[in-house]
C-alpha positions, 0 to 999 in steps of 0.5 A: 281445150279440153278433150271433148271440144279438141276432139271436135274441133277442126284445124283453123283456116288462116285467110289472106287480107281482103277489104272490107265489102258490103253485103253482097246481093243474092239472085237466089229466090226467097223461100216464099218465091211463087207463094199463093196470092191467098197466103197471109206472108209474113206472120211474125210474132215478137216477144219483147224480151226475147231475141227478134230472130227475123234478121241478123240486125233484128237479133243486134238490136233486140239483145243490145237494148239498154247497152250504152257503149260498145263495149256493152253491146259486143258483150250482149252479142257474146251472150245471145250467141251463147244462147243461140248455139250450141256446139255440135259437128258442123251442119250441111246443105248443099250450097252451104248454110247461112248464118241466119238459117244456123240460127233459127234451123240448126243451133249447132256448129262447131269452132268455125261455124259458130264464129261465122255467125258470131262475125255476122252480128258483129257485121250487122252491128257495123263493125268489121270483123277478121278471122283468126285462130290457131291449129285445132281453133278457128276464132274471130275479133271484131273492131269498134271504137279503133281496137280489135276485141276477142270473143270465143262462143266456142271456149266461152271466153272473153277478157277486160283489160285496164284502158283509163280511156273507156268508160268503166276504167277498162275494155275488151282485149283483144289476142294480140293484148293476151300475147303481149299480157298473158296476165289478162286471162292467166291472173284474171280467172279463178276456177270454182273447184266445186262447180268446176267453171271459172269465174273472173277472180274479183266476180264470183258466185258468192256471197257478198254483202249477204247477197248471192252474187249469181249474176257473176258470169262463168267462163269456160264452161264446157271444161276448157282452161285458160292456158290453153287461149294463152298458148293459143294466142302466141302462135295465132296469125290474124287475117285482115279486115272484113277478109271472109264471109264464110267457114265450113260451109257456113256463111254470111249471104242468106242466098234467098232464104228468109224468116217468112212464115206464111199461111192460107186458110187451114194451114197452121205451123205449130212450133214446140220447145221439146224434140220429136224422137227420130225427126232431127235432120243432120245431113240426113237422120243418121246421127243425132245432134246433141250437145256433148257436153251435157248441161256444162254449157249453160249450168252455171252462166247467168245469162243462158243458164235460166232460160234454158234451166225448165227444159233440162228434163226434156233434154238427154243428160241436161243436153240441148238438141235439136226441137220439132214443130208441125206444119199442117194443112187441114182446111175446112171443106165445109167453107167456100173459100177453102179452094183459095188455099190450094195452089192450082186446081184442075177440074175441081168444084166445091160442092157442100163440104167436099171437092169433086171433078167438075167433069166427072168424066175426066180426072180432078187434082188439086196442088198443095203448098207446104213451105216454112222457113224451117227444115222438113223431116217428116210427113204424114197425109190421111186423104180419101179417094186420092188417085194418085200422088205426085210430089215437086220439090223444084218448085213445080217444075217436076213432079214424080209419085209418091207413096203418102203412106212414106212421105219421109224420105222425100221431103226430109231436107226440104223447105217447101214441097208441091203435093198434087192430089189426083182424084175421080171420087169427091174428097171429103176430108184433107189433113197434110203433116209435115214435121219440121225441125228448128232451134228452140232458142231463136223462138220468142220465149216468154220471161217471168213478169210481164211480156208484150207480143206483138203480130205482124203480117205483111199486108192484113188486107190479105186476110179478108175475112180470115182469122189469124190465131196466134196461140202460146202454151208454157207451164209456170214454175217457181224456185222455193229457195233463193240463190243465196241458198244455191250459192251456201250449197255450192250448187250451180245455178240453173240445174234446177235446184229448189225449182219446179214447174206445173203439170198444167198448161197455161194458154193464151189464144188470140184472134185476129182480123185484117183490121186488127193487126199490126197488133200488141196483147201482154202475157203475165208471168207471175211467181207466188210472193213466197218463192223467187221467179224461173223462166217458164216451161214454153210448150208451144207458138201456134199460128194459123189462119181459119176460114170464117166459121172455121174453130181453131185447133183445140187447145190442150185440156185443163189449161188454165187462163193466163192470170196474175192469180191471189198469192202471185205477183209479177218478179222478174229476172235481171236482162239475161244479155246483158250479163257480165257489164256489172262490176261486184258490189263493192264489199262491206268490209265485216269484223270476223274472230277466228275459231279453232275447231280440232279433228282427228285422223284416224285411219287410211282404208282402201279400194285396189286396182280392181274397185275390192274394198280392202280390210286393212288398214293403216293409221296416219298414212298417205293418201293416193289415187292412180289415174285410170283406175279405181284405186283409192287410198282414203284418210278418215278425220273424225271430230265433233262440230259442236254449236256451229254458228248461224250460216250468215255468221260463217264468213269463211271456213278452212281445212287445215292439214299438215303435209310432209311429202309428195310425189316427185314428178307433179304436183298433187290436188289434195281434195276433202269430202263429207262422210254419209255415214259414220266411221270406227276406228281402225276399222274398215269404210265402204268408199261409196259413203264417201260424198262429193269433195268439198274443198281442195288445193294443189300440193307442189311436187316434194324432191324429199319430205319435210317438216310438216307445213300445213295446206289449207282447203276452203270447206265454207260451202260444207260448212254453212251446209251443216249449219243450216242443218243440211247434211250432218257431220259424220267426219271427212274424207281426205284423198288426192284428186286426179286432174290432168290440169295439174298433175299431168297424168301421174299417180298422186300421192300426199303424206299427212302427219300426225305429229301436227294436229289437223283442225278447222279454222272457222271465221265468224262475223262479229256481229 
């Protein structure tokens, strides 16, 4: 595993075999126990292309739509897991955290927690599971069709093995399969040097038959490597079937937790797709949850990357983090029915838009219930003429005095609380807000194309004369370049290359009466005809119950109506959870000819260990890099690349370098980069003008100098970029590229001779 994941992973625990068991019945009261009778219960909203995260069963059912085999279902569930959670320290609550709660409230965990939730999804699918692991890493396997299968959402990997009895002649491998045949991992995957992720050797993000194979799944996207799995499975010891129902505080049992949204007139719940600084809850607020690998986990992944891409600019370093919402109680005191929204009333009468003591000689009080499926972090209130405020977080059993100006620490970590407000003078306005934390990936997002939204409640009759208002707000976007261009550039799939989103929101607001529910409506997400679809940037989803005659909360100023405008059409993207199921398209064999483009090694420039550029230069010398140092010896290579063929005519290009020597202790990675500015022969050169590595190869360790041998670096993407006019050729820089996975931390050095020519082999399609 990578340093990052090893540093955060815990020692795997190994459990003994226990018989399979049914899900235990929880004796705990549900979160909406004691909910006042006038609340509208279970207000649920489902988007037809997003997971329905109301239960583990509904998640499995919605992400596996369209699957025909258990292998297909298993890959879809793995993809859903990759989307619904990311790696960070274990969240914690007294009594543990249910898998369903982790998905909806948190969205992060380490390996054991992630894989507990994955196993809970497998149980919902009707499959057996078992915990498996090796030192430093906890994994799980599921069992279907009579065999165990290994999926790892932490390392981001699964592997196929040949199976003539399975559809397509292959099936998902188990850890035992990998142990018996390490080639399933060690030889099945290939590193994409530029994107720094691994692909199946026969299924990569590349141009095939003039089309980008962008749906190729990416593996080990956070920096881990196949050899870690190969080594780990050698010492793994599986537990028994269905042997464990939790790990490290993450558990299968829901213990009364549910995802019900219950609202009365005057209540609203607005869930945002962004976070509010300081409004997180991670065993308190001291530590802010955030994926420590930045956007590595999704920027190359065709399954989750496009859905998460719109939020890169909202998150620090593009890293996933928490999201927030606002639970608000702001009743219309002008409506007589407003008093039904209170949990309890004592000596209260309603009159002319105010609440007042029925007996002026005695104090009055109202009790307000704040509750949602999401943990509260902060709260504030605007209420005049209040004499005393008390709060209960145990369902009204006990109350303690609180200050309305300082509610944060009182509500922090709670899912429900009761506020009792005592007053002797009339109350004419009341506005209470709690900030809740949730996982944006569990929300019913919208997708490019047509979207069908379903709205339901447990019992529509409880609405009475009131109305349920549902509001979606989002920003439309589009990509100006196709995936083929991203592929030619060696760009990441979902890092907002050539993509942008509108600053003007689009809003859909629907108002429902009791007789309208359940209801469905459509939301179109169009794309300009001359552009390419991206997922919209979701802004918020608001649910509110309003009294008869009450106005809904305002929508953003200048918001656009949702419709397909002239010049727009409905374009869609493939089902993200089915990515990885299809094999790459068969390649059409095209003949080509190979040209040689001569280059000339000029001289070597160097930067010392203090980072200072040296004036000394050498002709035809070695290139070298020291680990943990800025010292680098770089060879500058010149030439002219005239009359390059069109991008689509370039089949491949290889930089051919004659090598006579290298270090004796370990292999060295030799890399090439394009120069951003021209150089002069035998003159110093600023290494700030050396671009990113565009091609690399491994030179084995040398016992002694030998006759020149050519090593070839694939620079196809760079050549296509030059052919497209996206870059100008000023020459190349050659140097060694430190890579502990190759050189074990040694100083790397490669000697390049001038006894043989340096050149580019360019394969050009004949037609």
